[in-house]
PDB file of N, CA, C and O in Angstrom:
ATOM      1  N   MET A   1      42.909  85.934 161.410  1.00  0.00           N
ATOM      2  CA  MET A   1      41.915  85.920 160.364  1.00  0.00           C
ATOM      3  C   MET A   1      41.803  84.531 159.747  1.00  0.00           C
ATOM      4  O   MET A   1      40.697  84.023 159.566  1.00  0.00           O
ATOM      5  N   THR A   2      42.935  83.914 159.423  1.00  0.00           N
ATOM      6  CA  THR A   2      42.936  82.589 158.827  1.00  0.00           C
ATOM      7  C   THR A   2      42.373  81.562 159.802  1.00  0.00           C
ATOM      8  O   THR A   2      41.657  80.645 159.401  1.00  0.00           O
ATOM      9  N   LYS A   3      42.699  81.718 161.081  1.00  0.00           N
ATOM     10  CA  LYS A   3      42.196  80.804 162.102  1.00  0.00           C
ATOM     11  C   LYS A   3      40.669  80.865 162.167  1.00  0.00           C
ATOM     12  O   LYS A   3      40.012  79.826 162.239  1.00  0.00           O
ATOM     13  N   ASN A   4      40.104  82.060 162.143  1.00  0.00           N
ATOM     14  CA  ASN A   4      38.642  82.212 162.178  1.00  0.00           C
ATOM     15  C   ASN A   4      37.996  81.607 160.934  1.00  0.00           C
ATOM     16  O   ASN A   4      36.946  80.970 161.026  1.00  0.00           O
ATOM     17  N   PHE A   5      38.612  81.801 159.789  1.00  0.00           N
ATOM     18  CA  PHE A   5      38.097  81.231 158.551  1.00  0.00           C
ATOM     19  C   PHE A   5      38.066  79.706 158.624  1.00  0.00           C
ATOM     20  O   PHE A   5      37.090  79.082 158.206  1.00  0.00           O
ATOM     21  N   ILE A   6      39.117  79.116 159.146  1.00  0.00           N
ATOM     22  CA  ILE A   6      39.188  77.658 159.272  1.00  0.00           C
ATOM     23  C   ILE A   6      38.110  77.154 160.235  1.00  0.00           C
ATOM     24  O   ILE A   6      37.464  76.141 159.963  1.00  0.00           O
ATOM     25  N   ILE A   7      37.913  77.842 161.343  1.00  0.00           N
ATOM     26  CA  ILE A   7      36.896  77.439 162.322  1.00  0.00           C
ATOM     27  C   ILE A   7      35.501  77.536 161.719  1.00  0.00           C
ATOM     28  O   ILE A   7      34.693  76.622 161.877  1.00  0.00           O
ATOM     29  N   ILE A   8      35.214  78.629 161.035  1.00  0.00           N
ATOM     30  CA  ILE A   8      33.897  78.806 160.416  1.00  0.00           C
ATOM     31  C   ILE A   8      33.673  77.764 159.322  1.00  0.00           C
ATOM     32  O   ILE A   8      32.586  77.197 159.214  1.00  0.00           O
ATOM     33  N   THR A   9      34.699  77.513 158.513  1.00  0.00           N
ATOM     34  CA  THR A   9      34.593  76.513 157.453  1.00  0.00           C
ATOM     35  C   THR A   9      34.362  75.124 158.042  1.00  0.00           C
ATOM     36  O   THR A   9      33.522  74.372 157.548  1.00  0.00           O
ATOM     37  N   PHE A  10      35.095  74.784 159.085  1.00  0.00           N
ATOM     38  CA  PHE A  10      34.915  73.489 159.734  1.00  0.00           C
ATOM     39  C   PHE A  10      33.499  73.354 160.300  1.00  0.00           C
ATOM     40  O   PHE A  10      32.862  72.313 160.136  1.00  0.00           O
ATOM     41  N   PHE A  11      33.013  74.389 160.956  1.00  0.00           N
ATOM     42  CA  PHE A  11      31.668  74.363 161.522  1.00  0.00           C
ATOM     43  C   PHE A  11      30.621  74.163 160.434  1.00  0.00           C
ATOM     44  O   PHE A  11      29.708  73.353 160.591  1.00  0.00           O
ATOM     45  N   PHE A  12      30.750  74.893 159.338  1.00  0.00           N
ATOM     46  CA  PHE A  12      29.794  74.777 158.235  1.00  0.00           C
ATOM     47  C   PHE A  12      29.771  73.357 157.681  1.00  0.00           C
ATOM     48  O   PHE A  12      28.698  72.775 157.524  1.00  0.00           O
ATOM     49  N   PHE A  13      30.934  72.795 157.384  1.00  0.00           N
ATOM     50  CA  PHE A  13      30.986  71.457 156.806  1.00  0.00           C
ATOM     51  C   PHE A  13      30.584  70.381 157.798  1.00  0.00           C
ATOM     52  O   PHE A  13      30.002  69.371 157.401  1.00  0.00           O
ATOM     53  N   SER A  14      30.878  70.569 159.074  1.00  0.00           N
ATOM     54  CA  SER A  14      30.454  69.560 160.050  1.00  0.00           C
ATOM     55  C   SER A  14      28.941  69.535 160.171  1.00  0.00           C
ATOM     56  O   SER A  14      28.360  68.463 160.338  1.00  0.00           O
ATOM     57  N   GLN A  15      28.291  70.682 160.091  1.00  0.00           N
ATOM     58  CA  GLN A  15      26.828  70.719 160.136  1.00  0.00           C
ATOM     59  C   GLN A  15      26.234  70.111 158.872  1.00  0.00           C
ATOM     60  O   GLN A  15      25.235  69.397 158.944  1.00  0.00           O
ATOM     61  N   TYR A  16      26.811  70.372 157.756  1.00  0.00           N
ATOM     62  CA  TYR A  16      26.319  69.857 156.478  1.00  0.00           C
ATOM     63  C   TYR A  16      26.502  68.343 156.388  1.00  0.00           C
ATOM     64  O   TYR A  16      25.594  67.636 155.952  1.00  0.00           O
ATOM     65  N   CYS A  17      27.652  67.848 156.792  1.00  0.00           N
ATOM     66  CA  CYS A  17      27.961  66.429 156.649  1.00  0.00           C
ATOM     67  C   CYS A  17      27.202  65.556 157.640  1.00  0.00           C
ATOM     68  O   CYS A  17      26.901  64.402 157.334  1.00  0.00           O
ATOM     69  N   PHE A  18      26.891  66.077 158.809  1.00  0.00           N
ATOM     70  CA  PHE A  18      26.280  65.263 159.842  1.00  0.00           C
ATOM     71  C   PHE A  18      24.808  65.582 160.058  1.00  0.00           C
ATOM     72  O   PHE A  18      24.210  65.083 161.011  1.00  0.00           O
ATOM     73  N   SER A  19      24.215  66.394 159.205  1.00  0.00           N
ATOM     74  CA  SER A  19      22.799  66.700 159.385  1.00  0.00           C
ATOM     75  C   SER A  19      21.984  65.468 159.025  1.00  0.00           C
ATOM     76  O   SER A  19      22.234  64.811 158.014  1.00  0.00           O
ATOM     77  N   GLN A  20      21.015  65.170 159.864  1.00  0.00           N
ATOM     78  CA  GLN A  20      20.164  64.010 159.666  1.00  0.00           C
ATOM     79  C   GLN A  20      18.737  64.385 159.993  1.00  0.00           C
ATOM     80  O   GLN A  20      18.475  65.333 160.733  1.00  0.00           O
ATOM     81  N   SER A  21      17.833  63.630 159.434  1.00  0.00           N
ATOM     82  CA  SER A  21      16.425  63.800 159.740  1.00  0.00           C
ATOM     83  C   SER A  21      15.877  62.478 160.246  1.00  0.00           C
ATOM     84  O   SER A  21      16.297  61.410 159.801  1.00  0.00           O
ATOM     85  N   ASP A  22      14.944  62.554 161.169  1.00  0.00           N
ATOM     86  CA  ASP A  22      14.279  61.353 161.646  1.00  0.00           C
ATOM     87  C   ASP A  22      13.370  60.814 160.558  1.00  0.00           C
ATOM     88  O   ASP A  22      12.795  61.570 159.775  1.00  0.00           O
ATOM     89  N   ILE A  23      13.252  59.513 160.523  1.00  0.00           N
ATOM     90  CA  ILE A  23      12.311  58.860 159.633  1.00  0.00           C
ATOM     91  C   ILE A  23      11.275  58.185 160.529  1.00  0.00           C
ATOM     92  O   ILE A  23      11.617  57.364 161.380  1.00  0.00           O
ATOM     93  N   ASN A  24      10.029  58.534 160.333  1.00  0.00           N
ATOM     94  CA  ASN A  24       8.955  57.977 161.146  1.00  0.00           C
ATOM     95  C   ASN A  24       8.035  57.146 160.277  1.00  0.00           C
ATOM     96  O   ASN A  24       7.704  57.527 159.154  1.00  0.00           O
ATOM     97  N   LEU A  25       7.632  56.019 160.804  1.00  0.00           N
ATOM     98  CA  LEU A  25       6.703  55.139 160.114  1.00  0.00           C
ATOM     99  C   LEU A  25       5.503  54.951 161.026  1.00  0.00           C
ATOM    100  O   LEU A  25       5.637  54.446 162.141  1.00  0.00           O
ATOM    101  N   LEU A  26       4.350  55.349 160.563  1.00  0.00           N
ATOM    102  CA  LEU A  26       3.126  55.245 161.338  1.00  0.00           C
ATOM    103  C   LEU A  26       2.251  54.160 160.724  1.00  0.00           C
ATOM    104  O   LEU A  26       1.826  54.273 159.575  1.00  0.00           O
ATOM    105  N   LEU A  27       1.987  53.118 161.489  1.00  0.00           N
ATOM    106  CA  LEU A  27       1.128  52.027 161.041  1.00  0.00           C
ATOM    107  C   LEU A  27      -0.101  51.995 161.935  1.00  0.00           C
ATOM    108  O   LEU A  27       0.014  52.014 163.160  1.00  0.00           O
ATOM    109  N   ASN A  28      -1.257  51.946 161.331  1.00  0.00           N
ATOM    110  CA  ASN A  28      -2.507  51.833 162.068  1.00  0.00           C
ATOM    111  C   ASN A  28      -3.035  50.424 161.868  1.00  0.00           C
ATOM    112  O   ASN A  28      -3.555  50.093 160.802  1.00  0.00           O
ATOM    113  N   HIS A  29      -2.902  49.594 162.896  1.00  0.00           N
ATOM    114  CA  HIS A  29      -3.348  48.210 162.808  1.00  0.00           C
ATOM    115  C   HIS A  29      -4.869  48.148 162.836  1.00  0.00           C
ATOM    116  O   HIS A  29      -5.526  48.860 163.595  1.00  0.00           O
ATOM    117  N   GLN A  30      -5.410  47.278 161.989  1.00  0.00           N
ATOM    118  CA  GLN A  30      -6.855  47.123 161.908  1.00  0.00           C
ATOM    119  C   GLN A  30      -7.215  45.644 161.878  1.00  0.00           C
ATOM    120  O   GLN A  30      -6.420  44.798 161.469  1.00  0.00           O
ATOM    121  N   PHE A  31      -8.426  45.358 162.318  1.00  0.00           N
ATOM    122  CA  PHE A  31      -8.999  44.028 162.203  1.00  0.00           C
ATOM    123  C   PHE A  31     -10.374  44.193 161.579  1.00  0.00           C
ATOM    124  O   PHE A  31     -11.242  44.855 162.148  1.00  0.00           O
ATOM    125  N   ASN A  32     -10.576  43.597 160.414  1.00  0.00           N
ATOM    126  CA  ASN A  32     -11.832  43.748 159.665  1.00  0.00           C
ATOM    127  C   ASN A  32     -12.193  45.216 159.434  1.00  0.00           C
ATOM    128  O   ASN A  32     -13.360  45.596 159.523  1.00  0.00           O
ATOM    129  N   GLY A  33     -11.197  46.026 159.141  1.00  0.00           N
ATOM    130  CA  GLY A  33     -11.441  47.425 158.809  1.00  0.00           C
ATOM    131  C   GLY A  33     -11.658  48.347 159.996  1.00  0.00           C
ATOM    132  O   GLY A  33     -11.936  49.532 159.811  1.00  0.00           O
ATOM    133  N   GLN A  34     -11.538  47.826 161.210  1.00  0.00           N
ATOM    134  CA  GLN A  34     -11.707  48.643 162.421  1.00  0.00           C
ATOM    135  C   GLN A  34     -10.378  48.739 163.153  1.00  0.00           C
ATOM    136  O   GLN A  34      -9.569  47.814 163.076  1.00  0.00           O
ATOM    137  N   PRO A  35     -10.132  49.845 163.867  1.00  0.00           N
ATOM    138  CA  PRO A  35      -8.881  49.966 164.626  1.00  0.00           C
ATOM    139  C   PRO A  35      -8.705  48.804 165.598  1.00  0.00           C
ATOM    140  O   PRO A  35      -9.647  48.416 166.290  1.00  0.00           O
ATOM    141  N   LEU A  36      -7.509  48.257 165.647  1.00  0.00           N
ATOM    142  CA  LEU A  36      -7.190  47.111 166.487  1.00  0.00           C
ATOM    143  C   LEU A  36      -6.942  47.556 167.916  1.00  0.00           C
ATOM    144  O   LEU A  36      -6.267  48.558 168.155  1.00  0.00           O
ATOM    145  N   SER A  37      -7.486  46.815 168.858  1.00  0.00           N
ATOM    146  CA  SER A  37      -7.228  47.049 170.273  1.00  0.00           C
ATOM    147  C   SER A  37      -6.730  45.745 170.877  1.00  0.00           C
ATOM    148  O   SER A  37      -7.332  44.693 170.662  1.00  0.00           O
ATOM    149  N   TYR A  38      -5.640  45.803 171.630  1.00  0.00           N
ATOM    150  CA  TYR A  38      -5.069  44.594 172.209  1.00  0.00           C
ATOM    151  C   TYR A  38      -5.951  43.995 173.302  1.00  0.00           C
ATOM    152  O   TYR A  38      -5.831  42.805 173.595  1.00  0.00           O
ATOM    153  N   SER A  39      -6.811  44.768 173.897  1.00  0.00           N
ATOM    154  CA  SER A  39      -7.629  44.270 175.005  1.00  0.00           C
ATOM    155  C   SER A  39      -9.014  43.796 174.564  1.00  0.00           C
ATOM    156  O   SER A  39      -9.845  43.463 175.408  1.00  0.00           O
ATOM    157  N   GLN A  40      -9.270  43.762 173.276  1.00  0.00           N
ATOM    158  CA  GLN A  40     -10.601  43.430 172.768  1.00  0.00           C
ATOM    159  C   GLN A  40     -10.610  42.032 172.160  1.00  0.00           C
ATOM    160  O   GLN A  40      -9.607  41.583 171.606  1.00  0.00           O
ATOM    161  N   ASN A  41     -11.751  41.344 172.266  1.00  0.00           N
ATOM    162  CA  ASN A  41     -11.935  40.048 171.617  1.00  0.00           C
ATOM    163  C   ASN A  41     -12.544  40.266 170.239  1.00  0.00           C
ATOM    164  O   ASN A  41     -13.374  41.152 170.038  1.00  0.00           O
ATOM    165  N   TYR A  42     -12.109  39.428 169.290  1.00  0.00           N
ATOM    166  CA  TYR A  42     -12.586  39.508 167.913  1.00  0.00           C
ATOM    167  C   TYR A  42     -13.072  38.137 167.488  1.00  0.00           C
ATOM    168  O   TYR A  42     -12.757  37.137 168.133  1.00  0.00           O
ATOM    169  N   ASN A  43     -13.822  38.081 166.427  1.00  0.00           N
ATOM    170  CA  ASN A  43     -14.219  36.821 165.822  1.00  0.00           C
ATOM    171  C   ASN A  43     -13.512  36.687 164.484  1.00  0.00           C
ATOM    172  O   ASN A  43     -13.526  37.607 163.666  1.00  0.00           O
ATOM    173  N   ASP A  44     -12.883  35.515 164.266  1.00  0.00           N
ATOM    174  CA  ASP A  44     -12.227  35.284 162.982  1.00  0.00           C
ATOM    175  C   ASP A  44     -13.267  34.893 161.932  1.00  0.00           C
ATOM    176  O   ASP A  44     -14.467  34.909 162.208  1.00  0.00           O
ATOM    177  N   GLU A  45     -12.806  34.541 160.726  1.00  0.00           N
ATOM    178  CA  GLU A  45     -13.725  34.237 159.629  1.00  0.00           C
ATOM    179  C   GLU A  45     -14.587  32.991 159.890  1.00  0.00           C
ATOM    180  O   GLU A  45     -15.599  32.794 159.217  1.00  0.00           O
ATOM    181  N   ASN A  46     -14.196  32.152 160.859  1.00  0.00           N
ATOM    182  CA  ASN A  46     -14.980  30.963 161.204  1.00  0.00           C
ATOM    183  C   ASN A  46     -15.857  31.180 162.436  1.00  0.00           C
ATOM    184  O   ASN A  46     -16.512  30.250 162.907  1.00  0.00           O
ATOM    185  N   GLY A  47     -15.869  32.396 162.952  1.00  0.00           N
ATOM    186  CA  GLY A  47     -16.674  32.695 164.127  1.00  0.00           C
ATOM    187  C   GLY A  47     -15.996  32.373 165.444  1.00  0.00           C
ATOM    188  O   GLY A  47     -16.618  32.485 166.500  1.00  0.00           O
ATOM    189  N   ASN A  48     -14.731  31.973 165.401  1.00  0.00           N
ATOM    190  CA  ASN A  48     -13.993  31.668 166.631  1.00  0.00           C
ATOM    191  C   ASN A  48     -13.567  32.952 167.319  1.00  0.00           C
ATOM    192  O   ASN A  48     -13.110  33.888 166.663  1.00  0.00           O
ATOM    193  N   ALA A  49     -13.714  33.004 168.632  1.00  0.00           N
ATOM    194  CA  ALA A  49     -13.282  34.170 169.406  1.00  0.00           C
ATOM    195  C   ALA A  49     -11.763  34.165 169.522  1.00  0.00           C
ATOM    196  O   ALA A  49     -11.164  33.162 169.909  1.00  0.00           O
ATOM    197  N   ILE A  50     -11.160  35.274 169.190  1.00  0.00           N
ATOM    198  CA  ILE A  50      -9.701  35.412 169.299  1.00  0.00           C
ATOM    199  C   ILE A  50      -9.385  36.744 169.969  1.00  0.00           C
ATOM    200  O   ILE A  50     -10.179  37.684 169.928  1.00  0.00           O
ATOM    201  N   SER A  51      -8.222  36.801 170.580  1.00  0.00           N
ATOM    202  CA  SER A  51      -7.707  38.074 171.083  1.00  0.00           C
ATOM    203  C   SER A  51      -6.263  38.190 170.614  1.00  0.00           C
ATOM    204  O   SER A  51      -5.545  37.194 170.537  1.00  0.00           O
ATOM    205  N   ILE A  52      -5.854  39.379 170.311  1.00  0.00           N
ATOM    206  CA  ILE A  52      -4.509  39.618 169.774  1.00  0.00           C
ATOM    207  C   ILE A  52      -3.681  40.257 170.874  1.00  0.00           C
ATOM    208  O   ILE A  52      -4.019  41.323 171.389  1.00  0.00           O
ATOM    209  N   SER A  53      -2.585  39.585 171.227  1.00  0.00           N
ATOM    210  CA  SER A  53      -1.731  40.089 172.295  1.00  0.00           C
ATOM    211  C   SER A  53      -0.355  40.501 171.797  1.00  0.00           C
ATOM    212  O   SER A  53       0.413  41.121 172.533  1.00  0.00           O
ATOM    213  N   ARG A  54      -0.038  40.158 170.543  1.00  0.00           N
ATOM    214  CA  ARG A  54       1.293  40.491 170.031  1.00  0.00           C
ATOM    215  C   ARG A  54       1.246  40.583 168.515  1.00  0.00           C
ATOM    216  O   ARG A  54       0.639  39.744 167.849  1.00  0.00           O
ATOM    217  N   ILE A  55       1.889  41.603 167.980  1.00  0.00           N
ATOM    218  CA  ILE A  55       2.043  41.751 166.532  1.00  0.00           C
ATOM    219  C   ILE A  55       3.520  42.022 166.268  1.00  0.00           C
ATOM    220  O   ILE A  55       4.098  42.943 166.846  1.00  0.00           O
ATOM    221  N   GLN A  56       4.125  41.229 165.404  1.00  0.00           N
ATOM    222  CA  GLN A  56       5.490  41.452 164.959  1.00  0.00           C
ATOM    223  C   GLN A  56       5.537  41.204 163.463  1.00  0.00           C
ATOM    224  O   GLN A  56       4.815  40.350 162.948  1.00  0.00           O
ATOM    225  N   TYR A  57       6.371  41.934 162.776  1.00  0.00           N
ATOM    226  CA  TYR A  57       6.495  41.767 161.335  1.00  0.00           C
ATOM    227  C   TYR A  57       7.840  42.278 160.875  1.00  0.00           C
ATOM    228  O   TYR A  57       8.495  43.074 161.548  1.00  0.00           O
ATOM    229  N   TYR A  58       8.237  41.793 159.694  1.00  0.00           N
ATOM    230  CA  TYR A  58       9.467  42.241 159.061  1.00  0.00           C
ATOM    231  C   TYR A  58       9.146  43.346 158.068  1.00  0.00           C
ATOM    232  O   TYR A  58       8.138  43.295 157.363  1.00  0.00           O
ATOM    233  N   ILE A  59      10.007  44.333 158.024  1.00  0.00           N
ATOM    234  CA  ILE A  59       9.924  45.382 157.018  1.00  0.00           C
ATOM    235  C   ILE A  59      11.161  45.246 156.138  1.00  0.00           C
ATOM    236  O   ILE A  59      12.285  45.162 156.634  1.00  0.00           O
ATOM    237  N   SER A  60      10.939  45.224 154.824  1.00  0.00           N
ATOM    238  CA  SER A  60      12.062  45.109 153.889  1.00  0.00           C
ATOM    239  C   SER A  60      11.732  45.904 152.631  1.00  0.00           C
ATOM    240  O   SER A  60      10.683  46.543 152.550  1.00  0.00           O
ATOM    241  N   SER A  61      12.615  45.864 151.671  1.00  0.00           N
ATOM    242  CA  SER A  61      12.476  46.616 150.418  1.00  0.00           C
ATOM    243  C   SER A  61      12.256  48.096 150.701  1.00  0.00           C
ATOM    244  O   SER A  61      11.380  48.729 150.112  1.00  0.00           O
ATOM    245  N   ILE A  62      13.052  48.632 151.597  1.00  0.00           N
ATOM    246  CA  ILE A  62      12.929  50.020 152.038  1.00  0.00           C
ATOM    247  C   ILE A  62      13.666  50.924 151.056  1.00  0.00           C
ATOM    248  O   ILE A  62      14.798  50.640 150.663  1.00  0.00           O
ATOM    249  N   GLU A  63      13.017  52.009 150.666  1.00  0.00           N
ATOM    250  CA  GLU A  63      13.634  53.040 149.830  1.00  0.00           C
ATOM    251  C   GLU A  63      13.363  54.389 150.479  1.00  0.00           C
ATOM    252  O   GLU A  63      12.235  54.678 150.880  1.00  0.00           O
ATOM    253  N   ILE A  64      14.382  55.198 150.580  1.00  0.00           N
ATOM    254  CA  ILE A  64      14.262  56.521 151.186  1.00  0.00           C
ATOM    255  C   ILE A  64      14.420  57.573 150.098  1.00  0.00           C
ATOM    256  O   ILE A  64      15.391  57.550 149.341  1.00  0.00           O
ATOM    257  N   THR A  65      13.466  58.493 150.021  1.00  0.00           N
ATOM    258  CA  THR A  65      13.548  59.613 149.085  1.00  0.00           C
ATOM    259  C   THR A  65      14.005  60.841 149.853  1.00  0.00           C
ATOM    260  O   THR A  65      13.412  61.197 150.870  1.00  0.00           O
ATOM    261  N   HIS A  66      15.046  61.482 149.375  1.00  0.00           N
ATOM    262  CA  HIS A  66      15.612  62.641 150.082  1.00  0.00           C
ATOM    263  C   HIS A  66      16.237  63.610 149.088  1.00  0.00           C
ATOM    264  O   HIS A  66      16.362  63.312 147.900  1.00  0.00           O
ATOM    265  N   ASP A  67      16.619  64.749 149.585  1.00  0.00           N
ATOM    266  CA  ASP A  67      17.350  65.764 148.815  1.00  0.00           C
ATOM    267  C   ASP A  67      16.739  66.030 147.444  1.00  0.00           C
ATOM    268  O   ASP A  67      17.418  65.930 146.422  1.00  0.00           O
ATOM    269  N   GLY A  68      15.473  66.366 147.432  1.00  0.00           N
ATOM    270  CA  GLY A  68      14.829  66.743 146.184  1.00  0.00           C
ATOM    271  C   GLY A  68      14.516  65.588 145.260  1.00  0.00           C
ATOM    272  O   GLY A  68      14.430  65.778 144.046  1.00  0.00           O
ATOM    273  N   GLY A  69      14.343  64.390 145.806  1.00  0.00           N
ATOM    274  CA  GLY A  69      13.911  63.274 144.981  1.00  0.00           C
ATOM    275  C   GLY A  69      14.941  62.184 144.765  1.00  0.00           C
ATOM    276  O   GLY A  69      14.675  61.236 144.026  1.00  0.00           O
ATOM    277  N   ILE A  70      16.105  62.285 145.381  1.00  0.00           N
ATOM    278  CA  ILE A  70      17.100  61.220 145.243  1.00  0.00           C
ATOM    279  C   ILE A  70      16.594  60.001 145.989  1.00  0.00           C
ATOM    280  O   ILE A  70      16.187  60.099 147.147  1.00  0.00           O
ATOM    281  N   LEU A  71      16.619  58.853 145.330  1.00  0.00           N
ATOM    282  CA  LEU A  71      16.112  57.610 145.900  1.00  0.00           C
ATOM    283  C   LEU A  71      17.278  56.749 146.356  1.00  0.00           C
ATOM    284  O   LEU A  71      18.176  56.442 145.572  1.00  0.00           O
ATOM    285  N   THR A  72      17.263  56.358 147.637  1.00  0.00           N
ATOM    286  CA  THR A  72      18.302  55.508 148.202  1.00  0.00           C
ATOM    287  C   THR A  72      17.674  54.199 148.656  1.00  0.00           C
ATOM    288  O   THR A  72      16.958  54.175 149.657  1.00  0.00           O
ATOM    289  N   PRO A  73      17.930  53.102 147.932  1.00  0.00           N
ATOM    290  CA  PRO A  73      17.407  51.811 148.384  1.00  0.00           C
ATOM    291  C   PRO A  73      18.276  51.263 149.522  1.00  0.00           C
ATOM    292  O   PRO A  73      19.501  51.382 149.489  1.00  0.00           O
ATOM    293  N   LEU A  74      17.642  50.673 150.511  1.00  0.00           N
ATOM    294  CA  LEU A  74      18.367  50.027 151.606  1.00  0.00           C
ATOM    295  C   LEU A  74      18.355  48.527 151.339  1.00  0.00           C
ATOM    296  O   LEU A  74      17.528  47.786 151.870  1.00  0.00           O
ATOM    297  N   ASN A  75      19.287  48.107 150.507  1.00  0.00           N
ATOM    298  CA  ASN A  75      19.365  46.705 150.114  1.00  0.00           C
ATOM    299  C   ASN A  75      19.829  45.854 151.285  1.00  0.00           C
ATOM    300  O   ASN A  75      20.666  46.276 152.084  1.00  0.00           O
ATOM    301  N   ASP A  76      19.285  44.670 151.376  1.00  0.00           N
ATOM    302  CA  ASP A  76      19.644  43.704 152.419  1.00  0.00           C
ATOM    303  C   ASP A  76      19.418  44.246 153.829  1.00  0.00           C
ATOM    304  O   ASP A  76      20.138  43.873 154.755  1.00  0.00           O
ATOM    305  N   VAL A  77      18.432  45.117 154.000  1.00  0.00           N
ATOM    306  CA  VAL A  77      18.058  45.616 155.321  1.00  0.00           C
ATOM    307  C   VAL A  77      16.696  45.028 155.647  1.00  0.00           C
ATOM    308  O   VAL A  77      15.734  45.200 154.899  1.00  0.00           O
ATOM    309  N   TYR A  78      16.629  44.329 156.778  1.00  0.00           N
ATOM    310  CA  TYR A  78      15.389  43.720 157.242  1.00  0.00           C
ATOM    311  C   TYR A  78      15.189  44.144 158.688  1.00  0.00           C
ATOM    312  O   TYR A  78      16.060  43.939 159.533  1.00  0.00           O
ATOM    313  N   VAL A  79      14.048  44.731 158.962  1.00  0.00           N
ATOM    314  CA  VAL A  79      13.769  45.235 160.301  1.00  0.00           C
ATOM    315  C   VAL A  79      12.654  44.391 160.900  1.00  0.00           C
ATOM    316  O   VAL A  79      11.562  44.318 160.337  1.00  0.00           O
ATOM    317  N   LEU A  80      12.921  43.748 162.043  1.00  0.00           N
ATOM    318  CA  LEU A  80      11.887  43.050 162.794  1.00  0.00           C
ATOM    319  C   LEU A  80      11.354  44.033 163.811  1.00  0.00           C
ATOM    320  O   LEU A  80      12.097  44.514 164.667  1.00  0.00           O
ATOM    321  N   THR A  81      10.085  44.332 163.722  1.00  0.00           N
ATOM    322  CA  THR A  81       9.525  45.354 164.582  1.00  0.00           C
ATOM    323  C   THR A  81       8.344  44.814 165.372  1.00  0.00           C
ATOM    324  O   THR A  81       7.683  43.856 164.969  1.00  0.00           O
ATOM    325  N   ASN A  82       8.104  45.440 166.480  1.00  0.00           N
ATOM    326  CA  ASN A  82       7.004  45.079 167.366  1.00  0.00           C
ATOM    327  C   ASN A  82       5.873  46.061 167.128  1.00  0.00           C
ATOM    328  O   ASN A  82       6.078  47.270 167.245  1.00  0.00           O
ATOM    329  N   GLY A  83       4.703  45.582 166.802  1.00  0.00           N
ATOM    330  CA  GLY A  83       3.576  46.445 166.479  1.00  0.00           C
ATOM    331  C   GLY A  83       2.966  47.157 167.660  1.00  0.00           C
ATOM    332  O   GLY A  83       2.066  47.977 167.478  1.00  0.00           O
ATOM    333  N   LYS A  84       3.421  46.876 168.864  1.00  0.00           N
ATOM    334  CA  LYS A  84       2.818  47.482 170.053  1.00  0.00           C
ATOM    335  C   LYS A  84       3.662  48.644 170.582  1.00  0.00           C
ATOM    336  O   LYS A  84       3.345  49.195 171.636  1.00  0.00           O
ATOM    337  N   ILE A  85       4.702  49.017 169.892  1.00  0.00           N
ATOM    338  CA  ILE A  85       5.575  50.094 170.349  1.00  0.00           C
ATOM    339  C   ILE A  85       5.064  51.426 169.816  1.00  0.00           C
ATOM    340  O   ILE A  85       4.718  51.551 168.641  1.00  0.00           O
ATOM    341  N   SER A  86       5.025  52.398 170.684  1.00  0.00           N
ATOM    342  CA  SER A  86       4.630  53.742 170.288  1.00  0.00           C
ATOM    343  C   SER A  86       5.675  54.713 170.803  1.00  0.00           C
ATOM    344  O   SER A  86       5.983  54.724 171.994  1.00  0.00           O
ATOM    345  N   CYS A  87       6.210  55.514 169.929  1.00  0.00           N
ATOM    346  CA  CYS A  87       7.207  56.510 170.304  1.00  0.00           C
ATOM    347  C   CYS A  87       6.611  57.894 170.061  1.00  0.00           C
ATOM    348  O   CYS A  87       6.139  58.194 168.965  1.00  0.00           O
ATOM    349  N   GLN A  88       6.637  58.699 171.055  1.00  0.00           N
ATOM    350  CA  GLN A  88       6.144  60.081 170.942  1.00  0.00           C
ATOM    351  C   GLN A  88       7.317  61.020 171.099  1.00  0.00           C
ATOM    352  O   GLN A  88       8.195  60.805 171.935  1.00  0.00           O
ATOM    353  N   ARG A  89       7.328  62.066 170.286  1.00  0.00           N
ATOM    354  CA  ARG A  89       8.400  63.066 170.382  1.00  0.00           C
ATOM    355  C   ARG A  89       7.889  64.264 171.131  1.00  0.00           C
ATOM    356  O   ARG A  89       8.627  65.229 171.328  1.00  0.00           O
TER     357      ARG A  89
END
């Protein structure tokens, strides 16, 4: 009986302590208010033809809200990300 109680208690706490949720960030890149396409040519503000082949940017000042409104700031976290990556689940 005690052995079963210990196993059930361990299982409960291991699920509680290690439960995680994915965090997804969806960015819709635009050029002049229109959806950005990597294969399309655009005109800049001076009328010059440009094409965009790479987008990279840093993300910082990240705060995660969880567990009914608890705010967790991720201080000193800087993420360099590639704007052309798409992950589907």
